N, C-alpha and C positions, 0 to 999 in steps of 0.2 A: 659416268656413262662410257667414256672412252675405254676405260679398263675393262667394263663388262662387254664391249665389242671385241676387244682383244682376246678375252677369253672365250668368246663363242667361236671366233675365227680358229683358235687354236684347239678347241673341241672338234671343230669340223675337220681340221687337218689330222687330228688323231683317228677320228672315225674313218677317213679315207685311207689311212695305213692299214686298218684292221681287216683282215681277210673274212670272208663269209664263214661262219662257224656252224657246221651242222654234222651231227654223228651220222644222219642220213639225209641225203639229197634227192629229190625226186624229179624226173623228167617224164612228161606224156609223150606218148607216141600217138599222133592223130593220122589221118590218112595221107598227109604230105609234109608233115613237119615234125620237129622234136622241139617241145616247149618246157623249159627255155632251151633255147639253141646252144647257149654257152653258160656254164655253171663252174663257180670255183668253190673248191672244197679243201679241207685239210687233209695231209697224209693220215692213212688210217681210217678214213671216212668211207662210208659205202653209198654208191650211186645206185639208185633203183629207177629202172625204166618201166613204165606201165603201158602196155598196148591197148590203146583205147580207139584205135583205128578199125575200119570194116574189112581191110584186106590185110595180108601177110605183109610183115616187115622184119627187118634185121637191125641189130645195133652191133656194127662191125668196125674196129679200130682201122684206120688208115694203115698203121704200121703192124697190123696182125696180132697185136697184144691181146685183144679180146674179140670174141665173136659170139653172139647170143645164139646164132643158128649156123653152124658150120656147114649143114646140108642144104640151107636156103640157096635158092638160085634166082635168077631174074623173073621167077613166075610167081605172083602174088598168091595163087592158090596152093602153092607147094606146101605140103604138110610139115615140112622141117623149118618153115618160117614162124615168128612169133605170132600167134593168133590173137583174136580179141579176147582180153581178159588175162593174158599171159604177163608175166612179170620176168625181168632179167636184172641181175645185180653185178656190180664189180667193185673191188677195193684196189686202188692202183697206188704205186709208188708215186713220188713228187715228180712232176713234169707237167707237160702240155700234150693233151691227147685229142686228136682229130678223130672223128668217127663219121659213118654214113649208112645208109640202108642199102643193101644190095639190090634190093627190088626196084627202089626209086631212088637213083644216084644224086637227084637235087636235094634229097633229104640229107642234111649234114648238121653236125654238132661238134663242140669242143668242150673238153674237161680240163680245168687248170687246177693242179693239185699242189697246194703249198706245202714246202717240207716241214716236218714235225718240229723242227728247231725254231721256225719262225712262229708257230702256234704257241710253243712255250714261252717264247719272249714277249708276244702280245698279251697272253693271259698273265705272265709275271709282272707285267707292268713296265717292261723295258721301253717300248715305243710310247706309252702313256709319259714315262718320265722324260722323254725327249721334249714333248710338248710342254710340260710343266717347266722344264728347263728355258725353253724359249720364251715362256711367259715371263720368268724372273729375268731375262735379259732385255726386257723392254722397259724403259722410263719415258715419262711424258713430262715434258716442260710446260709451262703455263699456256704456251699457243698450241699444245696438242701435237707438236712434232715428236715423231719417234726418235729416240736416240739410244743405240745399243750401248750398254755398259762395257762390253768386250767387243773386239772385232772378230773373234774366232769362236765357234761353238763347234765342238767335234764329238761324234758319237759313233758306235758300230752298231749297226742294225743285227747283223749276225756275227757269231763267234767265228 
């Protein structure tokens, strides 16, 4: 029973280390928010915004790296803004990108793009191997006390 609990715990840890994987990720634009407001993707994935609101919006990076509607200003009826039914997409390098709507400054979001190297290591089993190594390092005595067989476990998550 105790061994099963350790396996479940280690499986949970492994899943916590795994980034969200999606070849395409979707964000809905409603009248006054982006849903989800924060999204995590892998380098090379494409994020799509779907304008489902009733008024004009933009998807504009705080650092200027992308802008769905360069001619859109703070007027919701501006023809240069994303209109209901419009879609905008972007594929980004690794990093964290904050963005906002130029029409409604309170509408904000964040994209976290994991590096391709991390994606390869997760898919290749490197991080799963860490959880398996941790499992093998745990021994149980008759009283159920955890006792490590070695005092040091070293690994490298990234080359």
